[in-house]
One Martini backbone bead per residue (centre of mass of N, CA, C, O) as a GRO file, in nm:
protein
  368
    1MET     BB    1   0.095   0.039   0.022
    2LYS     BB    2   0.069   0.367  -0.042
    3LEU     BB    3   0.208   0.646   0.097
    4ARG     BB    4   0.032   0.931   0.207
    5TRP     BB    5   0.093   1.288   0.172
    6ASN     BB    6   0.085   1.622   0.305
    7PRO     BB    7   0.280   1.887   0.221
    8VAL     BB    8   0.139   2.119   0.373
    9LYS     BB    9   0.135   1.992   0.654
   10VAL     BB   10   0.436   1.938   0.668
   11LEU     BB   11   0.532   2.223   0.629
   12PHE     BB   12   0.382   2.350   0.865
   13THR     BB   13   0.507   2.180   1.090
   14CYS     BB   14   0.804   2.257   1.043
   15ILE     BB   15   0.784   2.553   1.081
   16TYR     BB   16   0.673   2.543   1.382
   17LEU     BB   17   0.904   2.396   1.497
   18LEU     BB   18   1.110   2.616   1.438
   19VAL     BB   19   0.965   2.844   1.595
   20GLY     BB   20   0.979   2.702   1.867
   21LEU     BB   21   1.285   2.678   1.874
   22GLY     BB   22   1.336   2.989   1.844
   23ILE     BB   23   1.209   3.074   2.111
   24VAL     BB   24   1.382   2.909   2.295
   25MET     BB   25   1.668   3.002   2.186
   26THR     BB   26   1.635   3.302   2.231
   27TYR     BB   27   1.626   3.280   2.535
   28SER     BB   28   1.886   3.121   2.581
   29THR     BB   29   2.084   3.334   2.416
   30SER     BB   30   1.955   3.633   2.555
   31ALA     BB   31   1.915   3.666   2.862
   32VAL     BB   32   2.181   3.776   2.969
   33TYR     BB   33   2.208   4.007   2.770
   34ALA     BB   34   1.929   4.145   2.838
   35ASP     BB   35   1.995   4.192   3.138
   36TYR     BB   36   2.248   4.376   3.083
   37LEU     BB   37   2.098   4.585   2.881
   38TYR     BB   38   1.769   4.586   3.010
   39GLN     BB   39   1.683   4.439   3.271
   40ASN     BB   40   1.550   4.193   3.075
   41PRO     BB   41   1.548   3.861   2.992
   42GLN     BB   42   1.263   3.895   2.795
   43HIS     BB   43   1.306   4.089   2.565
   44PHE     BB   44   1.346   3.894   2.305
   45LEU     BB   45   1.118   3.688   2.359
   46VAL     BB   46   0.878   3.874   2.329
   47ARG     BB   47   0.940   3.960   2.040
   48GLN     BB   48   0.939   3.684   1.908
   49ILE     BB   49   0.643   3.617   1.973
   50LEU     BB   50   0.529   3.859   1.827
   51TYR     BB   51   0.636   3.799   1.552
   52ALA     BB   52   0.502   3.522   1.518
   53LEU     BB   53   0.209   3.632   1.531
   54LEU     BB   54   0.237   3.837   1.301
   55GLY     BB   55   0.324   3.624   1.091
   56SER     BB   56   0.076   3.449   1.097
   57GLY     BB   57  -0.118   3.663   1.004
   58LEU     BB   58   0.028   3.722   0.736
   59MET     BB   59  -0.001   3.440   0.621
   60PHE     BB   60  -0.318   3.430   0.617
   61VAL     BB   61  -0.358   3.673   0.440
   62THR     BB   62  -0.183   3.585   0.196
   63ALA     BB   63  -0.345   3.320   0.143
   64ALA     BB   64  -0.626   3.476   0.089
   65VAL     BB   65  -0.493   3.573  -0.165
   66PRO     BB   66  -0.513   3.555  -0.470
   67LEU     BB   67  -0.275   3.457  -0.702
   68GLN     BB   68  -0.343   3.657  -0.929
   69PHE     BB   69  -0.263   3.912  -0.778
   70TRP     BB   70   0.043   3.862  -0.780
   71LYS     BB   71   0.067   3.833  -1.083
   72ARG     BB   72  -0.057   4.115  -1.169
   73HIS     BB   73   0.161   4.272  -0.941
   74ALA     BB   74   0.460   4.212  -0.987
   75LEU     BB   75   0.581   4.473  -1.092
   76ALA     BB   76   0.488   4.651  -0.855
   77LEU     BB   77   0.643   4.510  -0.636
   78MET     BB   78   0.924   4.561  -0.758
   79LEU     BB   79   0.902   4.874  -0.747
   80PHE     BB   80   0.852   4.893  -0.442
   81SER     BB   81   1.116   4.765  -0.350
   82ILE     BB   82   1.295   4.985  -0.475
   83GLY     BB   83   1.171   5.219  -0.316
   84PHE     BB   84   1.252   5.114  -0.034
   85LEU     BB   85   1.561   5.110  -0.095
   86PHE     BB   86   1.571   5.428  -0.121
   87LEU     BB   87   1.472   5.511   0.175
   88VAL     BB   88   1.737   5.444   0.339
   89PHE     BB   89   1.874   5.727   0.226
   90ILE     BB   90   1.676   5.888   0.392
   91PRO     BB   91   1.639   6.103   0.614
   92HIS     BB   92   1.447   5.983   0.891
   93ILE     BB   93   1.399   5.690   0.758
   94GLY     BB   94   1.663   5.588   0.761
   95HIS     BB   95   1.851   5.333   0.933
   96THR     BB   96   2.145   5.323   1.135
   97ALA     BB   97   2.362   5.031   1.174
   98GLY     BB   98   2.691   4.946   1.189
   99GLY     BB   99   2.725   5.136   0.919
  100ALA     BB  100   2.428   5.061   0.809
  101LYS     BB  101   2.161   5.109   0.555
  102ARG     BB  102   1.885   4.877   0.623
  103TRP     BB  103   1.651   5.064   0.743
  104ILE     BB  104   1.313   5.140   0.813
  105ASN     BB  105   1.162   5.417   0.990
  106LEU     BB  106   0.830   5.371   1.170
  107GLY     BB  107   0.910   5.409   1.465
  108MET     BB  108   0.823   5.119   1.606
  109ILE     BB  109   0.919   5.035   1.322
  110LYS     BB  110   1.164   4.810   1.169
  111PHE     BB  111   1.282   4.747   0.834
  112GLN     BB  112   1.398   4.536   0.572
  113PRO     BB  113   1.380   4.563   0.233
  114ALA     BB  114   1.548   4.320   0.132
  115GLU     BB  115   1.335   4.106   0.220
  116PHE     BB  116   1.113   4.205   0.020
  117ALA     BB  117   1.280   4.180  -0.241
  118LYS     BB  118   1.299   3.871  -0.252
  119ILE     BB  119   1.003   3.823  -0.307
  120ALA     BB  120   0.960   4.009  -0.546
  121VAL     BB  121   1.150   3.852  -0.727
  122CYS     BB  122   0.999   3.583  -0.726
  123ILE     BB  123   0.738   3.683  -0.850
  124TYR     BB  124   0.832   3.828  -1.100
  125LEU     BB  125   0.995   3.592  -1.232
  126ALA     BB  126   0.768   3.393  -1.247
  127ASP     BB  127   0.603   3.556  -1.438
  128TYR     BB  128   0.799   3.643  -1.666
  129LEU     BB  129   0.916   3.353  -1.746
  130THR     BB  130   0.638   3.226  -1.825
  131ARG     BB  131   0.559   3.443  -2.048
  132LYS     BB  132   0.868   3.384  -2.194
  133ARG     BB  133   0.917   3.088  -2.262
  134LYS     BB  134   0.938   3.066  -2.575
  135MET     BB  135   1.189   3.255  -2.602
  136ILE     BB  136   1.375   3.079  -2.429
  137TYR     BB  137   1.363   2.815  -2.598
  138GLU     BB  138   1.480   2.985  -2.854
  139GLY     BB  139   1.739   3.153  -2.727
  140SER     BB  140   1.677   3.426  -2.623
  141LEU     BB  141   1.859   3.700  -2.471
  142LYS     BB  142   1.678   3.963  -2.458
  143VAL     BB  143   1.463   3.856  -2.247
  144PHE     BB  144   1.666   3.929  -1.990
  145PHE     BB  145   1.690   4.239  -1.970
  146PRO     BB  146   1.453   4.353  -1.801
  147PRO     BB  147   1.501   4.193  -1.534
  148LEU     BB  148   1.804   4.272  -1.494
  149VAL     BB  149   1.761   4.570  -1.453
  150LEU     BB  150   1.594   4.544  -1.189
  151VAL     BB  151   1.782   4.352  -1.035
  152GLY     BB  152   2.026   4.546  -1.059
  153ILE     BB  153   1.907   4.772  -0.891
  154THR     BB  154   1.858   4.603  -0.637
  155CYS     BB  155   2.156   4.524  -0.595
  156VAL     BB  156   2.291   4.805  -0.580
  157LEU     BB  157   2.116   4.917  -0.337
  158THR     BB  158   2.212   4.689  -0.150
  159LEU     BB  159   2.518   4.746  -0.174
  160LEU     BB  160   2.503   5.049  -0.062
  161GLN     BB  161   2.431   5.007   0.250
  162PRO     BB  162   2.590   4.759   0.303
  163ASP     BB  163   2.491   4.418   0.131
  164LEU     BB  164   2.643   4.147   0.001
  165GLY     BB  165   2.486   3.905   0.096
  166SER     BB  166   2.203   3.985  -0.024
  167THR     BB  167   2.303   4.024  -0.308
  168ALA     BB  168   2.399   3.734  -0.353
  169PHE     BB  169   2.130   3.599  -0.291
  170ILE     BB  170   1.963   3.725  -0.511
  171PHE     BB  171   2.141   3.616  -0.740
  172LEU     BB  172   2.096   3.316  -0.678
  173ILE     BB  173   1.795   3.314  -0.725
  174VAL     BB  174   1.799   3.418  -1.013
  175ALA     BB  175   1.983   3.194  -1.138
  176SER     BB  176   1.795   2.962  -1.069
  177LEU     BB  177   1.536   3.054  -1.225
  178ILE     BB  178   1.668   3.084  -1.508
  179PHE     BB  179   1.760   2.801  -1.529
  180LEU     BB  180   1.472   2.660  -1.480
  181ALA     BB  181   1.349   2.819  -1.743
  182GLY     BB  182   1.597   2.745  -1.981
  183LEU     BB  183   1.878   2.820  -1.975
  184ARG     BB  184   2.155   2.804  -2.128
  185MET     BB  185   2.468   2.698  -2.030
  186TRP     BB  186   2.652   2.907  -2.181
  187TYR     BB  187   2.527   3.155  -2.039
  188VAL     BB  188   2.606   3.089  -1.761
  189GLY     BB  189   2.913   3.103  -1.810
  190VAL     BB  190   2.920   3.400  -1.903
  191ALA     BB  191   2.796   3.522  -1.648
  192ALA     BB  192   3.007   3.410  -1.447
  193SER     BB  193   3.263   3.559  -1.584
  194VAL     BB  194   3.147   3.839  -1.484
  195VAL     BB  195   3.054   3.818  -1.181
  196ILE     BB  196   3.291   3.704  -1.022
  197PRO     BB  197   3.496   3.938  -1.050
  198ILE     BB  198   3.316   4.146  -0.915
  199PHE     BB  199   3.298   4.004  -0.632
  200TYR     BB  200   3.608   4.008  -0.597
  201MET     BB  201   3.642   4.315  -0.590
  202LEU     BB  202   3.433   4.372  -0.355
  203VAL     BB  203   3.634   4.231  -0.153
  204VAL     BB  204   3.944   4.330  -0.204
  205ARG     BB  205   3.856   4.652  -0.193
  206VAL     BB  206   3.742   4.581   0.093
  207PRO     BB  207   3.873   4.551   0.412
  208TYR     BB  208   3.645   4.404   0.575
  209ARG     BB  209   3.609   4.179   0.366
  210LEU     BB  210   3.909   4.080   0.354
  211SER     BB  211   3.913   4.000   0.662
  212ARG     BB  212   3.693   3.780   0.632
  213LEU     BB  213   3.853   3.609   0.434
  214SER     BB  214   4.098   3.561   0.617
  215ALA     BB  215   3.938   3.425   0.845
  216TYR     BB  216   3.837   3.195   0.679
  217LEU     BB  217   4.121   3.071   0.591
  218ASN     BB  218   4.257   3.184   0.895
  219PRO     BB  219   4.156   3.248   1.212
  220TRP     BB  220   4.443   3.204   1.375
  221ASN     BB  221   4.588   3.470   1.296
  222ASP     BB  222   4.317   3.618   1.450
  223PRO     BB  223   4.173   3.529   1.741
  224GLN     BB  224   4.104   3.843   1.865
  225GLY     BB  225   3.959   3.922   1.597
  226ASN     BB  226   3.844   3.818   1.300
  227GLY     BB  227   3.851   3.504   1.422
  228PHE     BB  228   3.674   3.490   1.680
  229GLN     BB  229   3.385   3.405   1.601
  230ILE     BB  230   3.450   3.130   1.457
  231ILE     BB  231   3.603   3.001   1.692
  232GLN     BB  232   3.359   3.007   1.886
  233SER     BB  233   3.185   2.829   1.699
  234PHE     BB  234   3.372   2.580   1.714
  235LEU     BB  235   3.348   2.545   2.025
  236ALA     BB  236   3.045   2.484   2.030
  237PHE     BB  237   3.058   2.226   1.866
  238GLY     BB  238   3.259   2.081   2.047
  239LEU     BB  239   3.101   2.094   2.318
  240GLY     BB  240   2.838   1.941   2.212
  241SER     BB  241   2.872   1.712   2.042
  242LEU     BB  242   2.629   1.476   2.049
  243LYS     BB  243   2.411   1.584   2.303
  244GLY     BB  244   2.515   1.808   2.464
  245VAL     BB  245   2.492   2.036   2.749
  246GLY     BB  246   2.216   2.166   2.741
  247LEU     BB  247   1.946   2.343   2.792
  248GLY     BB  248   2.093   2.653   2.883
  249GLN     BB  249   2.430   2.564   2.913
  250SER     BB  250   2.578   2.763   2.760
  251MET     BB  251   2.892   2.944   2.728
  252GLN     BB  252   2.909   3.115   2.452
  253LYS     BB  253   2.657   3.317   2.525
  254LEU     BB  254   2.867   3.452   2.747
  255PHE     BB  255   3.022   3.676   2.555
  256TYR     BB  256   3.175   3.506   2.324
  257LEU     BB  257   2.940   3.485   2.098
  258PRO     BB  258   2.849   3.673   1.866
  259SER     BB  259   2.523   3.664   1.767
  260SER     BB  260   2.375   3.408   1.909
  261TYR     BB  261   2.057   3.495   1.837
  262ASN     BB  262   2.120   3.486   1.517
  263ASP     BB  263   2.380   3.437   1.317
  264PHE     BB  264   2.470   3.194   1.558
  265ILE     BB  265   2.242   2.988   1.660
  266PHE     BB  266   2.348   2.714   1.553
  267SER     BB  267   2.582   2.690   1.752
  268ILE     BB  268   2.404   2.665   2.011
  269ILE     BB  269   2.252   2.418   1.923
  270ALA     BB  270   2.504   2.245   1.917
  271GLU     BB  271   2.584   2.283   2.212
  272GLU     BB  272   2.306   2.206   2.358
  273LEU     BB  273   2.206   1.950   2.136
  274GLY     BB  274   2.400   1.869   1.933
  275ILE     BB  275   2.398   1.661   1.672
  276VAL     BB  276   2.107   1.587   1.708
  277GLY     BB  277   1.992   1.873   1.673
  278VAL     BB  278   2.123   1.934   1.399
  279LEU     BB  279   1.987   1.704   1.237
  280ALA     BB  280   1.696   1.791   1.299
  281VAL     BB  281   1.708   2.065   1.163
  282MET     BB  282   1.802   1.960   0.886
  283ALA     BB  283   1.549   1.779   0.840
  284LEU     BB  284   1.343   2.005   0.826
  285TYR     BB  285   1.454   2.150   0.571
  286VAL     BB  286   1.441   1.902   0.384
  287THR     BB  287   1.133   1.873   0.410
  288ILE     BB  288   1.060   2.145   0.297
  289PHE     BB  289   1.191   2.099   0.020
  290LEU     BB  290   1.018   1.841  -0.054
  291SER     BB  291   0.740   1.979  -0.020
  292GLY     BB  292   0.783   2.190  -0.239
  293LEU     BB  293   0.835   1.995  -0.478
  294GLU     BB  294   0.564   1.853  -0.455
  295LEU     BB  295   0.391   2.102  -0.514
  296ALA     BB  296   0.520   2.176  -0.785
  297LYS     BB  297   0.445   1.912  -0.926
  298LYS     BB  298   0.119   1.975  -0.889
  299ALA     BB  299   0.113   2.201  -1.064
  300SER     BB  300  -0.087   2.358  -1.325
  301ASP     BB  301   0.142   2.590  -1.362
  302SER     BB  302   0.434   2.765  -1.416
  303PHE     BB  303   0.400   2.977  -1.195
  304GLN     BB  304   0.344   2.806  -0.953
  305ARG     BB  305   0.598   2.640  -0.971
  306LEU     BB  306   0.817   2.870  -0.965
  307LEU     BB  307   0.721   3.004  -0.703
  308ILE     BB  308   0.755   2.765  -0.508
  309ILE     BB  309   1.055   2.717  -0.566
  310ALA     BB  310   1.157   2.999  -0.488
  311LEU     BB  311   1.055   3.008  -0.193
  312THR     BB  312   1.192   2.756  -0.100
  313LEU     BB  313   1.483   2.845  -0.171
  314MET     BB  314   1.487   3.095   0.006
  315ILE     BB  315   1.480   2.934   0.275
  316VAL     BB  316   1.700   2.700   0.231
  317LEU     BB  317   1.947   2.859   0.140
  318GLN     BB  318   1.967   3.037   0.400
  319ALA     BB  319   2.020   2.795   0.581
  320ILE     BB  320   2.269   2.680   0.453
  321ILE     BB  321   2.443   2.941   0.483
  322HIS     BB  322   2.431   2.960   0.787
  323MET     BB  323   2.569   2.684   0.835
  324LEU     BB  324   2.830   2.742   0.678
  325VAL     BB  325   2.923   2.978   0.858
  326THR     BB  326   2.924   2.831   1.144
  327THR     BB  327   3.139   2.609   1.006
  328GLY     BB  328   3.352   2.761   0.809
  329LEU     BB  329   3.275   2.720   0.475
  330VAL     BB  330   3.212   3.026   0.482
  331PRO     BB  331   3.208   3.341   0.496
  332THR     BB  332   3.117   3.573   0.698
  333LYS     BB  333   2.754   3.628   0.732
  334GLY     BB  334   2.446   3.802   0.801
  335LEU     BB  335   2.238   3.523   0.830
  336PRO     BB  336   1.958   3.396   0.914
  337LEU     BB  337   1.760   3.150   1.057
  338PRO     BB  338   1.480   3.036   0.946
  339PHE     BB  339   1.249   3.073   1.214
  340VAL     BB  340   1.485   3.110   1.452
  341SER     BB  341   1.595   3.365   1.448
  342PHE     BB  342   1.628   3.673   1.553
  343GLY     BB  343   1.380   3.867   1.381
  344GLY     BB  344   1.130   4.036   1.224
  345THR     BB  345   1.167   4.060   0.923
  346SER     BB  346   1.245   3.766   0.859
  347LEU     BB  347   0.994   3.637   0.974
  348LEU     BB  348   0.764   3.782   0.825
  349PHE     BB  349   0.867   3.713   0.526
  350ASN     BB  350   0.863   3.410   0.558
  351PHE     BB  351   0.559   3.398   0.621
  352MET     BB  352   0.478   3.514   0.351
  353ALA     BB  353   0.597   3.286   0.178
  354LEU     BB  354   0.408   3.071   0.301
  355GLY     BB  355   0.145   3.208   0.211
  356LEU     BB  356   0.207   3.182  -0.098
  357ILE     BB  357   0.210   2.875  -0.101
  358MET     BB  358  -0.071   2.840  -0.002
  359SER     BB  359  -0.214   2.996  -0.233
  360ALA     BB  360  -0.109   2.797  -0.451
  361GLU     BB  361  -0.248   2.545  -0.333
  362LYS     BB  362  -0.537   2.644  -0.352
  363HIS     BB  363  -0.533   2.684  -0.662
  364LEU     BB  364  -0.473   2.391  -0.730
  365HIS     BB  365  -0.753   2.280  -0.631
  366ARG     BB  366  -0.931   2.460  -0.812
  367SER     BB  367  -0.809   2.347  -1.095
  368ARG     BB  368  -0.925   2.033  -1.071
   0.00000   0.00000   0.00000
């Protein structure tokens, strides 16, 4: 007897298991720091719970909107995202932190428009590439110029914040979608030969990025400076061993490992829950990926299929990059672990992505 499974229910379950883990780990990793900084150990915990509730609401609202609405307004969403990216450079609207202009300040709310841009790119390209599918199959190269102009503007504005990590991530999503849409392989090679040197120059010409690359290649050359964070992450993994030191018992979160509640939360999971916990988290993301592929396979048209794949990749690729960073396999870059790391913007827009997948799934049932 063939075992049947509902990919939407599985996807939903995996996401909320990650959200629950994120709430627990946010408190575990931030309580001491929050008590020191705000005299309130629950400071980050309360906010993460609030973000999860708001994100859940946004997910259901997004899922209730007909899929054709997003398809019809794909270009408008792309232009809105570019407008939001411009706003970060306007005084009293853009918010600067750590030397970067990445936030829009709306009083009580601050959000990163780059997170919205990732979703806008997914929707826009899913619509554009499906409408131009015939020209793509014929090998027309000019068909890619209009989207690459808009995506190029998005990447340039993101890079100026500066945020090379998000820029590279958006480019990775775009490259994946264009390849899935049927771009010929030699075009990919030509594009790579142009883009890779550009990214290389963006790294070697900027001192702080070059120092990150040096720390990635050999963190022990500067263990108290640029290599400090990744070395502390290595120690967290080592201390965790197989079963971990126990929930809440991490030593690295006690002011040793910077950004332990967001950019390096996976390291604390490894320390407190061990390899068992690490494998469990990885299994959840693998299941999310397989569920997304299953939904895409059942899609009734190319737009649904490409959109589901794009949004699934957006979540899973970010998780992979976060894990690679914390294990020292790629240079350090601040990307949160989706649905787990502390952070309102990331959590809200990841929930929006889930809502779009649910909207596509509902449309799939109606079309049968």
